[in-house]
N, C-alpha and C positions, 0 to 999 in steps of 0.2 A: 694689650693683647694682641698678638698677630693674628693675621687672617688664618694661617694654618692650625693655631692651636684652637681658635673659635670654631673652625669647621669640624675638627675632631670632636670636641665638646658637643656641638651640635648632633654630630652622628651617634654618639654615646648616648645622648638624652632621646633622641628617635628610637634607638634600638631598645631603651629601657621602657619607653613609653609603648611600643609595639609589643614588647614581650609581656607586659602587664595586660594589655588590651587581649591578645592571644590567649592568655591563662584563664581568663574568664569565660572562654568559648567551650560550649558543650562538646562531648566526644562526637566525632564524625558519624559514628553508627547511630546515634540519637537523632542527628539532623537527617540522616538518610531515612530512618524509619518514620520519624516525623513527616517528612516532605512525601513521602509515599502514601501515608494515610491519609494527609490533607488532599492530595490530589485524587485519590481514588475513592476518598469517602468512607473508607473501612479498615478497620484492622486486619481483618481477615485478607481481604485482596492485597494489603501493603505485606503481610507476611509472605504469601505466595508468590509476590514478585521479587521480594529480597531471599527467598526460601528459608524463612524462619518463621516461629510458630505466632500466631495472634497473640498468645500471651506474652511472648518475648516483645512483640511490639509495644503492647500495652505497657509492659514494666519500663521500656525505652522511653516512652511518652511520659510516664508518671515521673520518672527520674528527670526528666528534662522539665517537667512543669516545676518540680521541687528547686531545682537549681535557678530558675528564672524567678520563681514566687508568682506565677500567675497560672490560671487556667487557659489550656489552649483549645481544648475540645469540651464541648457539652455533651456528657455521656446519657443517652437515653437508652431505653429497655432493648431496643433492635436497631439502634443507629447511633452514629456520632455526626457532631456538626461542628465547625470550627467558631471560636469566640471572635471577637474583635481583635484581640492579641493575636490569635493563631491565625488569622488573615494576614495580617502583617508580616508574621514569621514566616508563613508558608511562600509569600511572595520572595522574600529575601533568601529563603532556603534554595528556592527552585533555581534562582538566578545564579547563585554561588555554586550549586552543584552543576548546573550547565557550563559555566565558565571552567571549573575544575575539569570537567569531561573533555572539553574542547582541548584544554591543554594537554591532557594525558594523552588523548588520541593522536594528537600532532607530533608528539614528541616520543611516542612509543616506538621500540623497535620491532615490537610482535607484530604479527599480521593483524591488519584491522578487521573486523568482522562487520559487514552491512546486512541488515535484516530487512528483508523487502516482504511485504504482505500483498496478496493479490488473490484473483479467483483461480480454482485449479484449472479451468479451460485455457485461461491465457498462460499461465505457468507451463502448462504442458505442451501447449501447441505453437507457442511463440517464446517466451521468455527463456525457458531450459535451453530450448535448441539453438537459442543466439546466444547465450551467455557466454559461451567459451571466446567470443570475439572481445566481450568486456574484460574476461579473465586475462587473455593475451596483452591487453594494453595496461591492465593495472594487477599484475600478479601479487602486489602488495595487500590487496583487499580479498578476503574470503567472503563469499556472498552465501547467504542461507535465505531459502524462499520458504515463506509461511503462507499456506493455502488455507482458506476458509470462505464459505459462503456467508457467515457472519461477519457483518462489519466491525472491525476493530476500531475501538475509540481511541485514534492517534494522537489525540490530547492529553490522553491520561494513560496509556500503555507504553511503558518505557522500552518495552522489549522489540518494538518495531522502529526501524529508522525512517522509513517511507512506505507508502501504500499506493498501489495501482488500482484505481477505482473504475468501474464498468456501469455505465447508465447514461441518463439523460444530462446534456451539458446545461450547467447552471451559472449564468453570465455574472449573477450576483455574488458567486462564492469566488472572492479574490484570492484565497488561499490555494485553489485548485490551478495546476498547470495542465493544460488540454495537451495530450500527446498525439491523438490522432482521432478522426471521426470515421468511423469503419462504414463499408458497404456490405450488403447481404446479397448472396446469389447462390445459384444453384449448381452444384459439383457432383460428378460421379467418376467411377473408372472407365476407362476408354473401352474395356471388355463390356462393362454392363450396357453403355450407350450403343454399342455396336449389335448386341443382341436385342435391344429394345425395338420391335417393329412399331409400336404404337405408344405414344407418350400417355395415354389413358390408362396402360396396364402397367406403369411405372408405380414402384413404393416411393414415396416422399419421406425423407427422415428431418425432423425438425426438433427444436428444443422448446420444452415447457419450463420457464424459468422457476427455480425454487423461489426466487424472491418475485413476491406478486406485486411489489412496487414498479419493477420494470416493464415499460410498454412492450408489447409484442410486435414484431415485425411480420406481417401477414403474407404466408406462403400464397393465399388465393389472390392477394393483390398482385404478387410477383408474376403469377401465372396469366391473369388478366392481361398484364402489361406487356408479355411476351407473345400475346395474341393465342394463347393454349387454351382453349375452352373445355376445361375439364370439370363436369359440374360436381362431381363427388370422388375426388382424388383419394386414393390409398395412403394413408398417413401413418407413419411410426414416429413415436416420440421418446425423446430421453431429457433427462433434467440437466444434462451437462453438455456443452457443446463438443467437447472432445470425444464424447461418447458417439455423438453425432457423426462426426467425420469418421471414428474408427468403424462405425457400421458401413458407411459408404465405401471405405477402402477395403473392406471384407467383401464388396460386391452385393450388398442387401439393398441398395436403392441409390437415390438420388439426395445428397445432403442439401438442406436450405439453410445455410450457416454464414458467419462472417467471413469476409476476403481476407482478414489479418490473419485468422486463425487457419484459414485453409492454405495459406501462401506456401508453406514448406512443402506441403503435398502437391501443389501445382509446380513448384520450382523443381521438384523430383520427377514429375511426370506421373505421379501416380493417381492423381485426379485431373479431370478435364471440365471445363464450365459447359454447362448445358446450352447457355446462349453467351457469347463473349461480349455483345454489344449492350447488355442491359443488365443494372443492378438496382437495388433499392437501398436508401440511405439507412443506416443503422444507428447504433448507440455511440458514446464516446468513452475513449479511455483518457483518464486524467490520473494526475499524480499529487499527492500528498506529502508534505514532509513533516515529520514529527517536531514539535516545537523544542523536543530536547535535543535534536540533532541538527538544527538549522547551523549553519556555518561550519560545519564539519566537511574537510576535504573530500572523504568519501562519498558522501550525498551529492556534492557539487559534481563529481566526476561522473557519477552514475546518470544523474539528470541529463548532464550534456550528451553522454553516450546514448542513452534511450531516445531523447528527443532527436539525435542525429540519426539513429537507425530507422526510427518510424518515420522519419520525414522523407524517406525514399519511396514511400507508399503513395501512389497518386490517388487524390480524393475523385471519388465518383458519387456524383448527385443525381436523382432522379429527374430534377429539372431540366438538365441538359441532355438527358440520355432518354427521354420519355418518347415512346412510340405512341402513335395513335391507335386507339382499340377498334 
């Protein structure tokens, strides 16, 4: 037998083997339904993600179990949990769907959609005003911004590609990429500062976080450090930083707020710093990538862009700007 004939026979044999192996695979819709239910731990949540009813998810998984001849879930009165066989299939299904998603994203001619989750204030005061620069560099990527004060579980929710989080920097979390460590200072309109005869008469505007786990950055500490002895300052508070900035822009007082969020108003000349020489260290903006979106080009280019944009901001720390009281 010649090498050419042997090669042809080997190819036919391999093709027949693949055809037999693939013919045993369940329907893709069943795999998607099972993977979502396994990841979310709920038929209802899986149905919401895939835009079908929980009953349809239940039927898909029952048909899948019948085809495989094993139980994938243990059904309880108010919950479901994976069996040992279910865990094994869930890992394989997740990896297979992830690879398939990556391949489709990379070869598709249609505009890729990047979904970014972040806080309302960061979206309103920095991300959306800056986003045109990303769109100009990557017109093939459509960006959708999802704002919420509730933390989205990026390891389970496939609707989000990446999340920009705000809080304390955790050195032990290796999955987070630090974008910027902000600083806090006081800002007001030039007109408000000109009309203000005595700082004791000023109205200070600050944020009271909805998230009680966030540590406060104290206005009183800031006033002490700039040698302004105001025993009982008049304070107005909002639960969103962009509301604080809007109030200052309306001439209602002096905003004590993040330098990152106030940057556009400063660049436009709409706000002026109360004291240019001092600021307090604030919290950290970090980036998390969904495990379902790792390796996608749209995620990689956005990470590169936002890191470059935020690297332009100087770091300000109390240690090297502190005045004696």
